[in-house]
C-alpha positions, 0 to 999 in steps of 0.5 A: 464502480469505484468512486474516483478521487478529485484531481487538482493541478499542483502548483505550490512546489517549484520542483513538481512541474507536471504533477497533480495533487489528488485530494481524496475525500473518500472515507479512510483515504489519504487526504492528499497524494502527488502523482506524476501526470501529463498535464495535457491529459484530461482531468478525468484521465486517471494518471499513472499512480505513485511517482511522488508523495508528500512527506510530513514537511510538505516536500516531495519524496521520490517513489517507485512506480514499479514494485521490486522486491526479494524478501523472506516469507514466514517459512524462510523461503524467498519470494520476489516480484518475479514470482508474482509476474503476470498476476494482479495482487494486493500488497498490504503493509502492517506495522507489527504482527500479533498486535490488535490493529494488524490482527484485525486487518490481516484477518479481514484480508483472510476472510475476503481471500476468496473474493479477491482470488475470484477477481484475479488478485493475490494477497501479500502481507509485508511487515518489518517483523522477522519470519519467525514472528510472521510464522506464529502470526500466520498459524495463530490467525490461520492466514491464507497468504504469505507474510513477507519480512521487510526487516530493513524496510527498503521496500516500504521506503521505496513505496512511501510506507515508511516515515514519520508518524504520530502515535499516542501524541508522540512523533516516531519513525516507522512503518505507515499502514498502507496498501498497494494494488499492483497490476500484471506488469508489476506497476503500482496502480493504486495506493492507500496510505496511513489507513486505519485497520478497521474497515480498510479491507471493505474499502479496498474491496469496494474499489476493486470488486465493486 
């Protein structure tokens, strides 16, 4: 069974009534995420995931609890949330095709594809790359799932996967390596943000597949 995060009532922001701060101490997890939740529910009740998230200044950003998109895949074909309606899926965001970390993560998803499929999950990769680069990436690594181009990063922003990050000691703004689990209704039910490429897929498998 997946190990649940630790829940604590969030009381430090005046604009976050009825929210919970989730402190997730599992290896490779985001340290904290703020979720909308009915505070009358038992702390053991898992909240509806992803209503808000902390930005780097500690303030609250609005986020989507539904995944809605219409993007081009590596072949230039349009893929939308409607195409995945009625299916569970794992959507992972990677910063740049053909780079070492993104190759490691994508190939781990490739190698685990059958296990996810057996459990009823489709896999979709998303990056700010153009379809042509994603096509080269898919062919080079033999990736067995669609790679979608979120060139204007609208989808990434809507899910809190775009923002400030530090790379080699320098602050920049861009895609934050993240993975989202979406249920059959298109609702976001699990979020992994600011993850490391190595070992991340194993963590997702442990949580979803046991």
